[in-house]
N, C-alpha and C positions, 0 to 999 in steps of 0.2 A: 403916812403919805402915800397913792399910789404911783406908781412911774410908768407903771403900763396898762393899760386899759383895753382888753379886747372884748369886742362886742359881737355876735351873731355871726360869727366868720363863717362863712361855707365854700368849699371848692370842688368841684366837679371834674371829672376827668373825662368827654363825655355824656353816656348813659350813666353812669359810677358816681355817686354821690363821697366822698371820700370823706368830708367835713359837712356838720349836721349840727348850726347855730351854736358853735362853739364861742360862749364866754368865760372869762374871767378875768379879774385883773391882781396887780404885783407890787407885795408893798419896796420901796426903793431899801437894799441892805436885807431882802429877804432871797432865800433860795427855793423853788419849784420845783417839784421831782413831776413827771408824767411819766404814768405806767400805763401796762396794758399788751395784749395779745399784740404778736405781730399784724400788720395791716388791720391796725386798730384807728392808724390816722396820726400819730405820734408825729413822726418827721414830718409826712405832710404841713402839719402846722406848725413845726421850726420852720419849715422854709417858704412859707406863708409870712412869718413874722421877722424872715430876716430879707423877703422881696425876691427870693431867687422862685416863686411862682406866683400869682397874681389870686386871691382870691375872688369868686364868685359875686360875693357879697358878704357885707358887714362893715367894719371899723379896725383900726388899729391907733392908737394914741400912747404918745411917749412921751411924758413931763408936760403934759395938757397942749403939746401939738398932735395937731391931726396927721399921721402921715399916711394912711389910706383911708378911702372913702368909697365904696363901691360906685355910689351915684359922680365920681369924677372920672372925667375921659379918659381917653387912650394916653393924649398927649401928657396927661396932669400924671398918666401912671408912670411915666417914663422922667418926666421931667426931675430931676433933682435925684434918680434913683440910687446913687451912688454914696449922694450925703444920705440917703435915707438908711441906707442900710451899713452908713459909719455907727447907728445907735446902739448894732447888735453886732456882738463877735461870735463867730462860730465856730467850735470842735467838732468835727467829722468824725464817723465812726473808723474811716480807713485813712485819714492822720493827713494825707490831700498836701505831705509836703512836696515842695521843687528838687528832684531827684541832683540837680546842676549847681543846689547854693549851698554853704553849711548851714550849720543850727543856726548863726548869728545873723547868716543873709535873709533866710529866710523867716526871720524874726522882724529884722529891719526892711524888710522888699516894700512893703506898702505903705511904711512910713515915710520910705524915701523918696516913693514914687510919689507921694501926696505933696512932699514938700518942693517939690517943683513949681508948684504951682505960687507960691509961698512970693511974694513980690520982692524980698531982697534976698532968695535964693544966688542969686547970681555974684552977689557981691559978699555972700558968708558961704558958698559953696561948702567949702572945707569943714568949718565949724558948725555947721548945720547937722550935717553927714558925725561928725565927731561926737557930737550930744546923742544923735540918733544911736548911732553904732552903744554908747554909755547908757541910755535906756535901755538897750538890747539886752547884752553883759547881764544888768540888773536883775531883767527876767527870768533869764536863764538860771543867773544864782539861786534867786527865788524856788525855780522847780528843782534845784541841785545838780545842776548841767554847768554848772560853770567850767570844768574842766573839757567840757564838749562840744564847746562852741565854733571848735575849727574842723569838727568831725562832719561830712556830709551822711544822709539818710541811712544809706547803705552800710554803714556803721558805728550806725544805732541802732539798739534793743525797739522792740515796738514799744514797750513802756518810755523807753527815751524818746521815740518820735512822737509820741501821742503829748508829752511834756512840753516838747518845740511848740509842737501845736496850737498848748493851750498859750502859751507867751506870745506867740503871733497874735493867737484871738486878744490878749490882753495888751500889745502894742499901742495899737491905738485908743486905747482906754474908752470901749465901749460904757454904754449903759447898763446894755444888759449881756452877760456871757451865756450861751447857750451851749447845751452838750449834746449830742445825739448819738445815746449808747456808747459814751466814750471808753468801752472796756470791751466790748461785744468781739472787738477783733485781738484782744491781748491772749495769751497764755495765762492761765489762771497764777500763775507765779507773777507775775506781771501787772495782775489785775492792780492789787491792794499799792503799789508806788503812784499810781494815777489817782484812786481815791484818796488817797491819803493826802496828797497836791489840794485837791478836790474839795476837799475836807478843810486843809486848810484857808482853801477862800473862802467858803463859807463863813468860818471864824473870824474872819478880817472883813465880814458882812457887804461881801463881793454879792451884788445882785446879779441872780442866777436861774436860769431854766434849765433842769437836765431830763432828757429821757434816757430814760434807766430799764433795766432787767434786777438790776443789784435790789431787790426789796429791803434787808435790813438798812444801806446805806441809807436809799430814799426815808423811810424810817427815823433812823437817827441824825441824819445830815441838815435834809431838809425842813421846812418848817411849815410848807404847804404842800400837799398832793392832788392832782386830777387825774381819776381813773377813766381812759378813755375804753370804748367799747363800740365796733363799725360805727368810728366816726365820729359818736358822740359822747361829751362829757356825763358818765355815768355818775359819779359821785366826785366828790370836793370837799377839800377844811384842811385840818390842822393836819399832819403827817404821823404821827404816830395815832389818833385818833380813828384815819380812816383805816391804816393798816393793820392796826392791831384791834379796834373794833367796827368794822364796815356795818353801813347801815344798809347799805342795796345786796340784795339777793344777789346780784350780779357779780360785782366786787365780792363779795364771801367766795363765789365759784373759784373766780380767777384765783383770790388771794392763797384758798384751799388747793388748789392743783397746783400752784407755782410752788406753793410747799412741800407739796407731791415729790413732785417731778426734780426739787434740787436736795 
């Protein structure tokens, strides 16, 4: 069953068309890798899915609920925007941790803010926050960071910061976890520890969309791959099939050039 349906998404910045007629679906428990050259629209697509950008046309459906339709009014777009975003967890290239908070505080912050809206919050504040802290500690332990929960971002390596960011994205239990080139800001020796975490999430059947420049990782971990070029989906299909035996000439050119550069 498809958990996500993206249909005919287009995005323009002025006269520049960044996404053109992008359509795909994602099955629950599957990992989708999006590959392509810089400027091909990969990050803009993720930002549209996370409602950080408003598409000019198309629709986005999660669990049979239409979250975006281009025919909707501006008021409809703004309505329940935060609720729509909760369907997606986002892990950015540059971590985006709050420097004034510890690893555990970064992980639990959003969950605690949302908890304040609960009708029983005033009566159960201490108990609710204790439950949230316990959940945050479990996520950090899952990331191999149980000994770092009291550390601030400047006290952590880049790989550790990115793993905190992954734990933070998981904290609100999103339907779909999105990664925007999660290793691009890391030194090569730190890349492996982050990819290992993502590989583990894939093995646990976490539904994920991963924008990545790690072709071997995309081939071995993802179920499906989309290759984008100049805002268009050129080729999509089984990850191993697309990367090992691409059908489209443009995909072949990209993968050949990529293998030569790396």
